C-alpha positions as semicolon CSV with decimal commas, in nm:
position;residue;x (nm);y (nm);z (nm)
1;X;3,902;-0,079;-3,209
2;X;3,577;-0,031;-2,968
3;X;3,672;-0,335;-2,759
4;X;4,057;-0,223;-2,726
5;X;3,932;0,127;-2,630
6;X;3,712;-0,060;-2,366
7;X;3,988;-0,261;-2,214
8;X;4,246;0,012;-2,158
9;X;4,093;0,085;-1,806
10;X;4,229;-0,239;-1,595
11;X;3,944;-0,435;-1,488
12;X;3,969;-0,452;-1,110
13;X;3,593;-0,501;-1,119
14;X;3,297;-0,498;-1,333
15;X;3,140;-0,251;-1,079
16;X;3,434;-0,010;-1,128
17;X;3,439;-0,052;-1,514
18;X;3,057;0,012;-1,530
19;X;3,099;0,339;-1,340
20;X;3,407;0,427;-1,539
21;X;3,227;0,368;-1,852
22;X;2,917;0,591;-1,759
23;X;3,151;0,872;-1,569
24;X;3,049;1,124;-1,845
25;X;2,702;1,069;-1,850
26;X;2,705;1,087;-1,476
27;X;2,866;1,407;-1,488
28;X;2,611;1,565;-1,715
29;X;2,305;1,405;-1,537
30;X;2,450;1,541;-1,203
31;X;2,523;1,899;-1,368
32;X;2,190;1,903;-1,531
33;X;1,978;1,807;-1,251
34;X;2,120;2,057;-1,008
35;X;2,103;2,337;-1,230
36;X;1,752;2,253;-1,300
37;X;1,708;2,226;-0,932
38;X;1,861;2,542;-0,881
39;X;1,674;2,735;-1,145
40;X;1,319;2,599;-0,990
41;X;1,405;2,722;-0,645
42;X;1,544;3,054;-0,788
43;X;1,152;3,127;-0,920
44;X;0,978;3,047;-0,618
45;X;1,037;3,381;-0,436
46;X;0,837;3,516;-0,742
47;X;0,542;3,295;-0,617
48;X;0,579;3,242;-0,246
49;X;0,261;3,369;-0,072
50;X;0,123;3,513;-0,372
51;X;-0,260;3,485;-0,332
52;X;-0,334;3,554;-0,718
53;X;-0,126;3,268;-0,831
54;X;-0,331;3,057;-0,550
55;X;-0,664;3,160;-0,696
56;X;-0,587;3,116;-1,061
57;X;-0,453;2,738;-0,992
58;X;-0,820;2,702;-0,838
59;X;-0,974;2,780;-1,172
60;X;-0,765;2,507;-1,351
61;X;-0,958;2,189;-1,471
62;X;-0,954;1,919;-1,217
63;X;-0,812;1,666;-1,442
64;X;-0,496;1,885;-1,461
65;X;-0,461;1,954;-1,146
66;X;-0,465;1,596;-1,054
67;X;-0,251;1,484;-1,340
68;X;0,043;1,723;-1,244
69;X;-0,018;1,750;-0,857
70;X;-0,083;2,114;-0,877
71;X;-0,305;2,236;-0,582
72;X;-0,098;2,541;-0,413
73;X;0,267;2,655;-0,562
74;X;0,256;2,950;-0,292
75;X;0,402;2,724;-0,032
76;X;0,745;2,551;-0,042
77;X;0,569;2,197;-0,012
78;X;0,302;2,275;-0,269
79;X;0,571;2,422;-0,511
80;X;0,814;2,121;-0,486
81;X;0,532;1,892;-0,541
82;X;0,381;2,054;-0,837
83;X;0,693;2,211;-1,001
84;X;0,943;1,935;-0,941
85;X;0,823;1,606;-0,806
86;X;0,504;1,572;-1,005
87;X;0,660;1,476;-1,303
88;X;1,006;1,630;-1,424
89;X;1,269;1,546;-1,150
90;X;1,147;1,178;-1,128
91;X;1,136;1,137;-1,535
92;X;1,488;1,230;-1,547
93;X;1,614;1,019;-1,274
94;X;1,389;0,741;-1,428
95;X;1,475;0,802;-1,779
96;X;1,905;0,801;-1,686
97;X;1,818;0,437;-1,497
98;X;1,635;0,296;-1,782
99;X;1,905;0,394;-2,026
100;X;2,160;0,256;-1,817
101;X;1,997;-0,057;-1,721
102;X;1,898;-0,121;-2,093
103;X;2,255;-0,084;-2,187
104;X;2,404;-0,326;-1,909
105;X;2,428;-0,613;-2,069
106;X;2,238;-0,570;-2,420
107;X;2,492;-0,299;-2,480
108;X;2,790;-0,553;-2,454
109;X;2,614;-0,776;-2,677
110;X;2,528;-0,517;-2,968
111;X;2,875;-0,380;-2,907
112;X;3,035;-0,740;-2,939
113;X;3,225;-0,705;-2,617
114;X;3,004;-0,948;-2,439
115;X;3,265;-1,225;-2,513
116;X;3,594;-1,042;-2,425
117;X;3,416;-0,945;-2,100
118;X;3,289;-1,318;-2,031
119;X;3,620;-1,452;-2,111
120;X;3,787;-1,315;-1,780
121;X;3,720;-1,541;-1,490
122;X;3,389;-1,400;-1,381
123;X;3,061;-1,551;-1,390
124;X;2,732;-1,431;-1,567
125;X;2,601;-1,404;-1,208
126;X;2,874;-1,194;-1,118
127;X;2,831;-0,953;-1,419
128;X;2,452;-0,898;-1,374
129;X;2,529;-0,847;-1,010
130;X;2,800;-0,587;-1,027
131;X;2,644;-0,392;-1,361
132;X;2,334;-0,346;-1,113
133;X;2,513;-0,239;-0,858
134;X;2,671;0,016;-1,037
135;X;2,333;0,162;-1,192
136;X;2,196;0,169;-0,821
137;X;2,537;0,351;-0,756
138;X;2,468;0,576;-1,012
139;X;2,087;0,665;-0,928
140;X;2,248;0,735;-0,568
141;X;2,510;0,979;-0,683
142;X;2,234;1,170;-0,904
143;X;1,975;1,172;-0,627
144;X;2,230;1,315;-0,357
145;X;2,350;1,591;-0,580
146;X;1,972;1,636;-0,626
147;X;1,934;1,632;-0,275
148;X;2,211;1,850;-0,152
149;X;2,097;2,137;-0,422
150;X;1,724;2,139;-0,238
151;X;1,876;2,107;0,093
152;X;2,111;2,382;0,055
153;X;1,890;2,586;-0,151
154;X;1,594;2,552;-0,013
155;X;1,652;2,794;0,310
156;X;1,810;3,070;0,086
157;X;1,460;3,091;-0,073
158;X;1,241;3,004;0,256
159;X;1,126;2,724;0,102
160;X;1,037;2,554;0,485
161;X;1,057;2,226;0,410
162;X;1,208;1,971;0,663
163;X;1,523;1,776;0,556
164;X;1,331;1,460;0,663
165;X;1,047;1,506;0,408
166;X;1,332;1,584;0,142
167;X;1,474;1,295;0,207
168;X;1,171;1,078;0,190
169;X;1,058;1,232;-0,170
170;X;1,421;1,191;-0,301
171;X;1,473;0,855;-0,168
172;X;1,130;0,751;-0,318
173;X;1,238;0,904;-0,645
174;X;1,535;0,732;-0,624
175;X;1,391;0,372;-0,569
176;X;1,153;0,449;-0,831
177;X;1,423;0,494;-1,073
178;X;1,584;0,200;-0,968
179;X;1,288;-0,034;-1,006
180;X;1,245;0,082;-1,363
181;X;1,612;0,046;-1,440
182;X;1,625;-0,290;-1,297
183;X;1,343;-0,386;-1,512
184;X;1,523;-0,229;-1,829
185;X;1,831;-0,440;-1,715
186;X;1,595;-0,764;-1,663
187;X;1,455;-0,752;-2,013
188;X;1,782;-0,642;-2,178
189;X;1,936;-0,965;-1,982
190;X;1,643;-1,171;-2,111
191;X;1,641;-1,104;-2,488
192;X;1,970;-0,905;-2,554
193;X;1,760;-0,633;-2,733
194;X;1,857;-0,315;-2,580
195;X;1,557;-0,100;-2,779
196;X;1,315;-0,343;-2,650
197;X;1,391;-0,316;-2,304
198;X;1,363;0,063;-2,338
199;X;1,073;0,054;-2,526
200;X;0,862;-0,187;-2,293
201;X;0,985;-0,001;-1,983
202;X;0,918;0,326;-2,111
203;X;0,563;0,237;-2,176
204;X;0,535;0,095;-1,843
205;X;0,689;0,418;-1,670
206;X;0,396;0,611;-1,850
207;X;0,130;0,356;-1,760
208;X;0,226;0,372;-1,398
209;X;0,217;0,740;-1,397
210;X;-0,136;0,795;-1,554
211;X;-0,279;0,504;-1,318
212;X;-0,143;0,680;-1,026
213;X;-0,200;1,051;-1,109
214;X;-0,563;1,012;-1,233
215;X;-0,699;0,746;-1,009
216;X;-0,917;1,023;-0,858
217;X;-1,069;1,101;-1,193
218;X;-1,097;0,737;-1,358
219;X;-1,261;0,473;-1,128
220;X;-1,114;0,165;-1,248
221;X;-0,764;0,342;-1,211
222;X;-0,864;0,368;-0,854
223;X;-0,881;-0,009;-0,832
224;X;-0,553;-0,084;-0,969
225;X;-0,383;0,197;-0,850
226;X;-0,199;-0,009;-0,578
227;X;-0,029;-0,173;-0,863
228;X;0,133;0,114;-0,969
229;X;0,518;0,182;-0,875
230;X;0,442;0,549;-0,916
231;X;0,168;0,534;-0,673
232;X;0,408;0,394;-0,391
233;X;0,674;0,616;-0,465
234;X;0,518;0,951;-0,513
235;X;0,141;0,904;-0,507
236;X;0,132;0,892;-0,111
237;X;0,277;1,225;-0,124
238;X;0,614;1,179;0,082
239;X;0,671;1,541;0,081
240;X;0,358;1,567;0,328
241;X;0,382;1,269;0,504
242;X;0,736;1,169;0,513
243;X;0,851;0,818;0,537
244;X;0,624;0,521;0,512
245;X;0,604;0,169;0,427
246;X;0,505;0,202;0,066
247;X;0,889;0,223;-0,074
248;X;0,931;-0,118;0,090
249;X;0,716;-0,262;-0,195
250;X;0,970;-0,107;-0,445
251;X;1,263;-0,265;-0,307
252;X;1,080;-0,599;-0,283
253;X;0,980;-0,551;-0,664
254;X;1,345;-0,448;-0,763
255;X;1,501;-0,756;-0,571
256;X;1,272;-1,015;-0,741
257;X;1,377;-0,838;-1,090
258;X;1,722;-0,851;-0,985
259;X;1,681;-1,240;-0,942
260;X;1,493;-1,253;-1,262
261;X;1,757;-1,102;-1,437
262;X;2,025;-1,324;-1,308
263;X;1,854;-1,631;-1,386
264;X;1,779;-1,535;-1,764
265;X;2,106;-1,405;-1,838
266;X;2,271;-1,731;-1,690
267;X;2,028;-1,937;-1,910
268;X;2,043;-1,753;-2,256
269;X;2,236;-1,803;-2,549
270;X;2,451;-1,496;-2,594
271;X;2,491;-1,281;-2,919
272;X;2,888;-1,325;-2,938
273;X;3,105;-1,169;-3,205
C-alpha cells in the first residue's frame, strides 16, 4: 500500500520525487522558522538601546556568555547573534537537514521501496546525487524564507544590520546544515540504518558546537577548534565580518561526503523487500 501511494506521482526525476515527498515538511519548517524569526524581531524594540539589559548581561558568567554568544542584546548585531544565530535558528535548520539526509536512502530501505526505485532505469549514483540535490534545495528554500523575514522585518524594527551581513550569516548557516545533512546521508547510504545516521550525526553536531563555543574557556578546545564545522560557519562571526574563506571548508567537506555516499551506496548490498 505504501509503495502504491509512493508511485502515484509520476517519476519525472528522483529530485522532483524527493521534493514532492518532503513538501509538507518543507512548508511546516518554512512557516515555523518564519514565525520564530518574526517573533524574535518583534521583541527587539523592547531591548534596543536598553542600558539596564546591557549591564545585566555583564554580570552573567563568562561560560554562559561564551556558549550562547551573549554579549550585547541592545544592538541589532548583538541581538541577532545571541538570540537567533547562537543556537536556535542554526540548530533548527540542521535538524531539518539531518532528518532529511538520514531518510534519503535508509528510509527507502526501511519502507521497502528501494527495490521499486531501482527497478527503474536509474543508477545508484543518480539516486544518491539527486536525493542530495533535493536536500540542498530544501535547505536553500528554508534559508531563503528565513533571510527574507530578516531582510524585510529588520528595517521595520530598526535592526540596522546590513543585507550583506545577513546574507553571510544565513549562507553560512545553510552550508553548516548541508554538511551535517550530507553526513547523515552518507552514514545512511553506508549502513542502511536511519537511526544510526541520526544518532551519530546528532552527537557530532553537539560536539562541534561545544568545541566552537567553549574554545575561549577550555584551552584544549582552542587547539581543536579549527576542526569544528560550527566554528567555520558561525564561530568566525559572519554577522560582523561578513563573507570570508571559512565557509569554503564546509563546501569541501560536503563534497567529500557526497563522493563517499555515492561510493558506499554503489558497493553495498541493499535491504530489499
